[in-house]
C-alpha positions as CSV (number, residue, x, y, z in Angstrom):
1,M,177.3,191.9,32.1
2,S,177.3,195.5,30.6
3,H,176.4,194.4,27.1
4,A,173.1,192.8,28.1
5,R,170.0,194.4,26.7
6,Y,167.8,193.2,29.5
7,D,168.1,192.6,33.2
8,L,166.2,189.3,33.0
9,A,165.2,186.8,30.3
10,V,162.6,184.2,31.1
11,L,162.5,180.9,29.1
12,F,158.9,179.7,28.9
13,E,156.5,177.5,27.0
14,H,153.0,177.9,28.7
15,P,151.9,181.5,28.3
16,E,148.9,181.2,30.7
17,W,151.0,180.0,33.5
18,Q,153.3,183.0,33.1
19,K,150.8,185.8,33.2
20,P,151.0,186.5,36.9
21,L,154.8,186.7,36.7
22,W,154.7,189.0,33.7
23,A,152.3,191.3,35.6
24,A,154.5,191.4,38.7
25,L,157.6,192.1,36.6
26,E,155.9,194.9,34.8
27,R,154.5,196.4,38.1
28,R,158.1,196.5,39.4
29,G,159.6,198.0,36.2
30,V,162.0,195.1,35.6
31,R,163.6,195.2,32.2
32,Y,162.8,191.7,31.0
33,T,162.3,189.7,27.8
34,A,160.1,186.6,27.4
35,L,161.7,183.8,25.3
36,D,159.0,181.5,23.9
37,L,160.4,178.0,23.5
38,K,157.6,176.7,21.3
39,Q,159.0,178.2,18.1
40,A,162.5,179.4,18.7
41,A,166.1,179.4,17.5
42,F,169.4,180.3,19.3
43,D,172.9,181.1,18.3
44,P,175.3,179.3,20.7
45,D,178.0,181.9,19.9
46,A,175.9,184.9,20.7
47,L,176.5,186.9,23.8
48,P,173.8,186.6,26.5
49,A,170.9,189.0,26.0
50,A,170.3,189.4,29.7
51,A,172.2,189.7,33.0
52,L,170.1,186.8,34.4
53,Y,168.1,183.9,32.8
54,F,165.2,182.2,34.5
55,N,164.0,178.8,33.2
56,Q,160.3,178.2,33.4
57,A,160.1,175.3,30.9
58,S,158.0,172.4,31.8
59,P,158.5,168.6,31.1
60,S,154.7,168.4,30.4
61,A,155.1,170.5,27.2
62,Y,154.6,167.4,25.1
63,V,151.0,166.9,26.2
64,R,150.3,170.4,24.8
65,G,151.8,169.5,21.4
66,N,155.0,171.3,22.3
67,T,157.4,168.4,22.5
68,R,160.2,170.3,20.8
69,A,160.3,173.0,23.5
70,V,162.0,170.7,26.0
71,P,165.2,169.7,24.1
72,L,165.5,173.2,22.8
73,A,165.3,174.6,26.4
74,L,168.0,172.2,27.6
75,A,170.3,172.9,24.7
76,W,169.9,176.6,25.0
77,M,170.6,176.6,28.7
78,R,173.7,174.5,28.3
79,S,175.0,176.9,25.7
80,L,174.2,179.9,27.9
81,E,175.9,178.3,30.9
82,T,179.0,177.3,28.8
83,G,179.2,180.9,27.6
84,G,179.2,182.2,31.2
85,A,175.6,183.2,31.6
86,R,173.8,182.7,34.9
87,V,170.6,180.6,34.6
88,L,168.3,180.0,37.5
89,N,166.8,176.5,37.5
90,G,169.4,175.8,34.8
91,S,170.3,172.6,32.9
92,R,171.2,170.6,36.1
93,A,167.8,171.4,37.7
94,F,165.9,170.8,34.5
95,L,167.6,167.5,33.9
96,L,166.5,166.4,37.3
97,E,162.9,167.4,36.6
98,L,162.9,165.5,33.3
99,S,163.8,162.2,35.0
100,K,161.7,160.5,37.7
101,S,164.4,157.9,38.0
102,A,167.0,160.6,38.7
103,Q,164.8,162.0,41.3
104,A,164.5,158.6,43.0
105,A,168.3,158.2,42.9
106,L,168.8,161.6,44.5
107,L,166.3,160.9,47.2
108,G,168.0,157.5,47.9
109,K,171.4,159.2,48.0
110,L,170.1,161.7,50.6
111,G,168.6,159.0,52.7
112,V,165.1,160.4,52.1
113,A,162.2,157.9,52.3
114,H,160.7,157.5,48.8
115,P,158.7,155.0,46.7
116,R,160.5,152.1,45.1
117,S,160.8,152.8,41.4
118,L,161.8,151.0,38.3
119,A,162.6,152.7,35.0
120,F,162.1,150.5,31.9
121,N,161.8,150.4,28.1
122,D,160.2,146.9,27.9
123,P,157.3,145.7,30.1
124,E,158.6,142.1,30.4
125,A,162.0,143.4,31.6
126,A,160.1,145.5,34.1
127,L,157.9,142.7,35.4
128,A,160.9,140.4,35.8
129,Q,162.5,142.9,38.2
130,W,159.5,144.6,39.9
131,T,159.4,144.0,43.7
132,G,157.2,146.9,44.6
133,G,153.9,144.9,44.7
134,W,150.5,145.6,43.3
135,P,148.7,147.9,42.8
136,A,151.5,150.0,41.4
137,L,151.7,153.4,39.6
138,L,152.7,153.7,36.0
139,K,154.3,157.1,35.2
140,P,156.3,158.6,32.3
141,E,159.9,159.0,33.1
142,Q,159.5,162.6,31.8
143,G,156.5,163.5,33.8
144,G,154.6,166.7,34.5
145,S,151.0,167.7,35.5
146,G,150.1,164.2,36.2
147,A,150.1,163.3,32.6
148,R,149.8,159.6,31.5
149,M,149.7,158.2,35.0
150,Y,147.8,155.0,35.8
151,L,147.1,153.0,38.9
152,L,147.5,149.3,37.8
153,E,146.3,146.3,39.7
154,S,148.3,143.6,38.1
155,P,151.1,142.7,35.6
156,E,148.5,141.8,33.0
157,E,147.0,145.3,33.3
158,L,150.4,146.8,32.5
159,R,150.8,144.5,29.5
160,R,147.4,145.3,28.2
161,L,147.7,149.0,28.7
162,L,151.0,149.3,26.8
163,R,149.7,147.0,24.0
164,D,146.5,149.1,23.5
165,Q,148.1,152.5,24.0
166,P,151.6,152.5,22.4
167,A,151.6,156.4,22.5
168,L,152.2,156.1,26.2
169,W,155.9,155.5,25.4
170,L,156.2,159.1,24.2
171,P,158.1,161.4,24.4
172,D,161.2,159.5,25.3
173,N,160.3,155.8,25.3
174,L,160.9,155.4,29.0
175,L,158.3,154.6,31.7
176,L,158.4,154.1,35.4
177,L,156.7,151.6,37.7
178,Q,156.4,153.2,41.2
179,E,155.3,151.8,44.6
180,Y,151.8,152.9,45.5
181,F,151.0,154.3,48.9
182,P,147.3,154.8,49.7
183,V,146.7,158.1,51.6
184,E,143.9,159.3,53.8
185,A,141.5,160.9,51.3
186,A,140.7,164.0,53.4
187,R,144.3,164.8,54.1
188,G,145.7,164.3,50.6
189,I,149.3,165.1,49.9
190,V,151.5,168.1,50.9
191,R,153.2,170.3,48.4
192,M,155.9,172.7,49.7
193,E,157.2,175.6,47.6
194,F,160.7,177.0,47.8
195,L,162.2,180.2,46.5
196,G,166.0,180.8,46.4
197,G,166.2,177.3,47.9
198,K,164.3,178.4,51.1
199,F,160.9,177.5,52.2
200,L,158.1,179.8,51.0
201,Y,154.8,178.0,52.0
202,A,153.1,174.6,52.1
203,M,149.7,173.5,51.1
204,R,147.6,170.4,51.4
205,V,146.2,169.1,48.1
206,V,143.1,166.9,48.2
207,S,142.9,165.2,44.8
208,H,139.6,163.2,44.8
209,G,141.3,160.7,42.6
210,A,142.9,163.1,40.1
211,F,146.5,162.8,39.1
212,N,146.8,166.3,37.8
213,L,147.7,168.3,40.9
214,C,149.1,171.3,39.0
215,P,148.7,174.3,41.4
216,S,148.3,176.8,38.6
217,E,144.9,178.5,38.8
218,V,144.7,178.0,35.0
219,C,144.6,174.3,35.5
220,N,142.8,174.0,38.8
221,P,140.8,177.3,39.4
222,A,140.3,178.4,43.0
223,D,136.5,178.7,42.4
224,G,136.2,175.0,41.5
225,S,135.3,175.7,37.9
226,D,136.7,173.7,35.0
227,G,140.3,174.5,34.3
228,H,141.9,174.9,30.9
229,C,144.5,172.1,31.0
230,A,145.8,170.1,28.2
231,V,146.3,167.0,30.4
232,P,143.3,164.7,29.6
233,E,142.0,162.5,32.4
234,E,138.7,161.3,33.7
235,A,136.9,164.0,35.8
236,P,137.3,163.3,39.5
237,V,134.3,163.3,41.8
238,K,135.2,166.8,42.9
239,P,137.7,169.4,41.8
240,V,141.2,169.3,43.3
241,E,141.3,171.3,46.5
242,F,144.2,173.3,47.8
243,Y,144.5,174.4,51.4
244,P,147.1,176.5,53.3
245,Y,149.2,174.3,55.6
246,P,150.9,176.4,58.2
247,E,151.5,173.3,60.4
248,V,153.9,171.7,58.0
249,P,156.5,169.8,60.2
250,V,160.0,171.3,60.6
251,H,161.6,168.0,59.5
252,A,159.7,168.1,56.2
253,V,160.8,171.7,55.5
254,E,164.4,170.8,56.3
255,T,164.2,167.7,54.0
256,G,162.8,169.8,51.2
257,E,165.6,172.4,51.5
258,K,168.1,169.6,51.5
259,I,166.6,168.2,48.3
260,M,166.6,171.7,46.7
261,A,170.3,172.2,47.4
262,A,171.4,168.7,46.3
263,G,169.4,168.9,43.1
264,G,170.7,172.4,42.1
265,L,167.2,173.9,42.2
266,D,166.7,177.6,42.8
267,V,162.9,177.6,42.7
268,G,160.7,174.6,43.0
269,G,157.9,172.5,44.5
270,I,158.4,169.3,46.4
271,E,155.6,166.9,47.2
272,Y,155.3,164.3,49.9
273,L,152.6,162.0,51.3
274,E,152.0,160.5,54.7
275,A,151.5,156.7,55.0
276,D,151.7,154.4,58.0
277,G,153.2,157.1,60.1
278,R,156.0,157.8,57.5
279,T,156.7,160.8,55.4
280,I,157.3,159.7,51.8
281,F,158.8,162.2,49.3
282,Y,157.9,161.4,45.7
283,D,158.1,164.4,43.4
284,V,160.5,167.2,42.6
285,N,159.3,170.1,40.4
286,A,161.6,172.7,39.1
287,N,158.9,174.6,37.2
288,S,156.8,175.6,40.2
289,N,153.4,177.1,39.5
290,L,152.7,179.2,42.6
291,R,149.1,179.6,43.8
292,A,148.1,183.2,44.6
293,P,145.3,182.4,47.1
294,I,147.6,180.2,49.1
295,G,150.2,182.9,49.4
296,Q,147.5,185.5,50.2
297,A,146.3,183.2,53.1
298,F,149.8,183.6,54.5
299,G,149.7,187.3,54.0
300,F,151.7,187.9,50.8
301,D,151.6,187.8,47.0
302,P,153.8,184.8,46.0
303,F,154.6,186.4,42.6
304,E,155.8,189.6,44.3
305,R,158.1,187.4,46.4
306,V,159.4,185.8,43.2
307,V,160.2,189.3,41.7
308,D,161.8,190.2,45.0
309,Y,164.1,187.2,44.6
310,L,164.8,187.8,40.9
311,T,165.7,191.5,41.5
312,R,168.1,190.5,44.2
313,E,169.7,187.9,41.9
314,I,169.9,190.5,39.1
315,G,171.8,192.7,41.5
316,R,174.2,189.9,42.4
317,T,174.7,189.0,38.8
318,G,175.3,192.5,37.5
């Protein structure tokens, strides 16, 4: 793409999340531009400004007051792709991340064990069809960072919550009831990170009751101090803990790589839990916040690995 002014363009919304990536790109001398989605405009007829685009938009933008960033990111990527640009974690991957129900459908198609889920726009319609039992999890269809999640004990609790907090329907007026699996508190859940569709590392995440398991050190600092996160929730008993997990089972890694390929994700994080001897996959994240201390525990800087990958892809694209 000889007319491109940059080697790489990164679409982003959360500046703090991106700082380690900017630093790594600058150390390596990559010619890049950062495209802030919060206040932006694009010309669908314009030639691509970069040889390669990398989508780092997040579905949780709306909890930070940046609701408009998500539809603009999707429209921009579709225009770029239609015009022949290459976009990593492009519109297909982003559409999957924006829809918990689409994630459930993909897991079902792949034969991967996952929680029963029910998408709805009316609580009575949901309760008439719900077969997942109680307690159950209420989640936004467009999730991210554990925002607006509730553990509900009964149908009446669902009715009361939506009556008292109508803003929970934002941003897209769709919610999800999801089967709840209690997990052993000390073991928590497992999050695997993938780069170029291949396994990078795994970590155990012990939540202490929190729903916001964002691995960014901005949201959940490694020293246990208060993070700077826009997702409001009651403070857990202890900060969320992240541990390297070198013993991740081969079958879990293989399943994660299968999900990445089927979902069209280039970079991402996939989460699963262990319940009653089963491995239950429940979340697919295209915007993956890597955690430097975990990578360092395995002997590498994860952001340098990302730049290694991006520079290879720039070479392939150019």
